[in-house]
VOBA-1610 file (N, C-alpha, C; in pm, whole numbers, padded with zeros to 5 digits, always signed):
BEGIN
Unk-03859-01074-00049Unk-03773-00993-00136Unk-03613-01036-00119Unk-03530-01090-00210Unk-03423-01132-00167Unk-03311-01049-00184Unk-03212-01038-00092Unk-03072-00959-00129Unk-02993-00996-00265Unk-02947-00924-00355Unk-02879-00916-00426Unk-02760-00978-00374Unk-02675-01075-00461Unk-02543-01137-00464Unk-02455-01048-00522Unk-02353-00980-00472Unk-02255-00920-00533Unk-02089-01006-00480Unk-02055-01008-00631Unk-01898-01074-00618Unk-01818-00976-00558Unk-01676-01065-00515Unk-01565-00983-00488Unk-01511-00891-00587Unk-01523-00974-00740Unk-01476-00913-00876Unk-01571-00794-00917Unk-01689-00782-00867Unk-01789-00695-00869Unk-01746-00551-00817Unk-01714-00573-00669Unk-01699-00488-00558Unk-01559-00413-00620Unk-01473-00488-00625Unk-01308-00450-00716Unk-01304-00379-00824Unk-01401-00394-00900Unk-01399-00332-01014Unk-01467-00186-01002Unk-01580-00171-00891Unk-01628-00047-00876Unk-01543-00005-00800Unk-01463-00049-00695Unk-01331+00036-00616Unk-01282+00095-00710Unk-01208+00021-00801Unk-01100+00084-00892Unk-01129+00184-00980Unk-01267+00179-01037Unk-01341+00258-01104Unk-01345+00422-01008Unk-01410+00410-00888Unk-01399+00494-00804Unk-01262+00600-00785Unk-01157+00499-00770Unk-01019+00551-00755Unk-00974+00607-00869Unk-01015+00579-01007Unk-00949+00645-01130Unk-01039+00754-01129Unk-01176+00731-01104Unk-01237+00864-01115Unk-01196+00995-01017Unk-01150+00934-00898Unk-01100+01030-00805Unk-00958+01093-00838Unk-00893+00986-00913Unk-00762+01030-00958Unk-00755+01132-01067Unk-00849+01112-01158Unk-00876+01205-01261Unk-00925+01370-01216Unk-01017+01347-01123Unk-01069+01488-01061Unk-00956+01560-00978Unk-00846+01482-00932Unk-00747+01539-00863Unk-00643+01616-00999Unk-00640+01510-01092Unk-00539+01576-01180Unk-00592+01702-01243Unk-00703+01684-01285Unk-00776+01816-01331Unk-00828+01911-01261Unk-00795+01921-01121Unk-00787+02032-01026Unk-00957+02053-01017Unk-01029+01938-01020Unk-01192+01942-01014Unk-01218+01948-00860Unk-01122+01910-00781Unk-01133+01886-00617Unk-00991+01890-00579Unk-00989+01952-00457Unk-00850+01949-00382Unk-00838+01802-00311Unk-00700+01796-00286Unk-00672+01655-00186Unk-00734+01675-00074Unk-00776+01765+00005Unk-00827+01807+00129Unk-00979+01775+00109Unk-01033+01814+00036Unk-01177+01798+00003Unk-01209+01659-00029Unk-01114+01615-00160Unk-01118+01444-00151Unk-01145+01369-00031Unk-01019+01392+00064Unk-01000+01305+00156Unk-01130+01329+00242Unk-01187+01458+00283Unk-01311+01462+00353Unk-01427+01395+00290Unk-01450+01392+00153Unk-01547+01345+00088Unk-01544+01159+00084Unk-01432+01131+00105Unk-01407+00964+00118Unk-01384+00939+00270Unk-01403+00994+00369Unk-01366+00963+00497Unk-01472+00896+00531Unk-01468+00806+00637Unk-01572+00748+00690Unk-01630+00821+00831Unk-01540+00946+00887Unk-01596+00985+00998Unk-01550+01139+00914Unk-01675+01228+00985Unk-01649+01386+00937Unk-01505+01424+01011Unk-01440+01539+00909Unk-01344+01617+00962Unk-01346+01660+01117Unk-01209+01634+01158Unk-01205+01694+01306Unk-01273+01607+01396Unk-01354+01499+01388Unk-01416+01403+01471Unk-01323+01348+01562Unk-01348+01348+01691Unk-01291+01322+01817Unk-01305+01167+01840Unk-01218+01078+01846Unk-01266+00926+01856Unk-01187+00890+02003Unk-01261+00850+02099Unk-01214+00807+02211Unk-01229+00650+02226Unk-01109+00571+02242Unk-01152+00426+02298Unk-01111+00412+02447Unk-01189+00384+02512Unk-01217+00397+02641Unk-01122+00288+02709Unk-01088+00165+02622Unk-01035+00057+02713Unk-00937-00022+02600Unk-00865+00027+02541Unk-00821-00022+02410Unk-00724-00153+02433Unk-00647-00142+02573Unk-00566-00288+02607Unk-00662-00368+02650Unk-00776-00355+02711Unk-00885-00459+02715Unk-00911-00507+02603Unk-00966-00422+02509Unk-01042-00451+02378Unk-00955-00555+02311Unk-00837-00505+02291Unk-00721-00571+02221Unk-00709-00710+02264Unk-00696-00740+02398Unk-00701-00864+02495Unk-00802-00956+02436Unk-00924-00877+02450Unk-01045-00966+02422Unk-01055-01014+02265Unk-01021-00903+02188Unk-01019-00966+02028Unk-00946-01028+01998Unk-00799-01012+02042Unk-00686-01074+01967Unk-00605-01198+02092Unk-00656-01200+02180Unk-00572-01284+02289Unk-00676-01395+02341Unk-00774-01423+02247Unk-00860-01546+02265Unk-00808-01653+02278Unk-00844-01781+02342Unk-00770-01892+02338Unk-00834-01962+02268
//
């Protein structure tokens, strides 16, 4: 079974459609800004995130020769 190929144009169209739908939901008071932000968040609200060694990670990721 092969994985379907998705183009950037398709992803962009879908994203713009979702943004327009969310804007309409806000405009018509179907959802509050806070609820929409929570719905679209990558992490659940009030999630604590800790980076153990931010400087070490940044050096490794961005300062490679």
